[in-house]
C-alpha positions, 0 to 999 in steps of 0.5 A: 257705721258698720262693723267689719263683722256684720254683713252689709245689706244692699237694697234690692231694686227688682224682684228677689231671685227665688230658686226654682224648687222653692217657687215650684213648692210655693206654686203647688201649695197655692194651687192645692190650697185654692178652692175648686170652682165646682164640687169635685175633689182637687186632684193632686198633681203628680210628677207624671202629670207635671212632666206631661204638661211640660211635654205639651208646652214644648209640643205647642211651642214646636207647633208654633215654630213649625207654623211660622216656618211654614208661613215663611216658606209659603211667602218665599215660595210665592216670591220665587213664583212671582219672580219666575213668572216675571222672568218668563214674561221678560224672556217672552218679551225678548222672544217677541222682539226677536220675532218682530224684528224677523217679521220686519226684515221679511216684510222689507224683502217682500216689499222689494218684490215686483207688484201685481202690475209687473207680473201681469206685464211679464205674463203678457210680454213673454209670449209676445216676445217669444213669438216675435223671436221665433218668427224672426228666426224662421225668416232668417233661416236659422230654424227649419 
């Protein structure tokens, strides 16, 4: 059994947490100890280069976010454009329906107008009836 003075040891399931300073030191040691692939001398990593690398990483992430945002905005823009064109089509359809109904109403009124035969009859009968009326008035003595 465990004595009350000895610390209890728990089994660890996942990786053991390592402080970032220790991890950075181990990583630097591994990178500096790795042999160079060509014959150039290994350049030690300075804090300025490390900070520059972090800035470049952040810049790359920001550019990726910007590209994703731009793609989303383009999709939204195309969706809005499609909806606008559809609404214009619907509006023009309703305008066309209104024009068609107006044309039908005018056509109905035009159909009720007298045809060509009636106009020819009026053109022939009007002078004949006018002449007959003038002759009748002259014989009756109303016109002298």
